[in-house]
N, C-alpha and C positions, 0 to 999 in steps of 0.2 A: 628059689624060692619067691613068689610073688604074691603080694597081699593085695587081693582084690577091694576097692570100697564100695558097699552096697548102698544106694540111697536108701532112706527110710520109707517105709508104705505110706501110700498117697492116704490122705485123711479121709473118712467117710463125711458126706455132708451134714451129718449131727455133729461130728467132732469139729467140723471147721465151723459153725454155728456157735458151738460152745465156744470155741477160741475165740471167734470174734466178740464174743459177749465179755470174755475176761479180759481180752485187750481192753475192752471200752471201760472197763470197771479199774482196771489197772491205772490209765488214764486220769479217770476221775477221781482217784484218791491220790495219784502224784500230784495233780492240779489243785487237791485240796489241802494237802501238806504244804505244796510250795506257797499257798497263798495264806496258810495259817503261820509258817515262818517268817513272811514278808510281814504280817502283821504284828507279830511278835517283835521283830527287828524294828519297825517304825515306832513300836510302843519304847522300847529300850533307848533309842535315841532321841525320844522326846522326854523320856525320864533322864537321861544324862545331860540334857540340855536345861532341863528345869533343876537338876540338883547344881549344876554349872552356876546358876544365877543366883542360888541361894547363898553360895560359899563367897561371892564377890559383894555383898553387903556389908 
């Protein structure tokens, strides 16, 4: 008994267009989340550095 794999049907032009838009949206969201996380990490490092200065006085 052999199992034949079937390729998924080709996307229509409108489906390809929608897939492209969704891909761009996903990239935009990923970029903005990465930027937000980087900014928070930078702020946390500055805060930690500031707290260290106060403890030494």
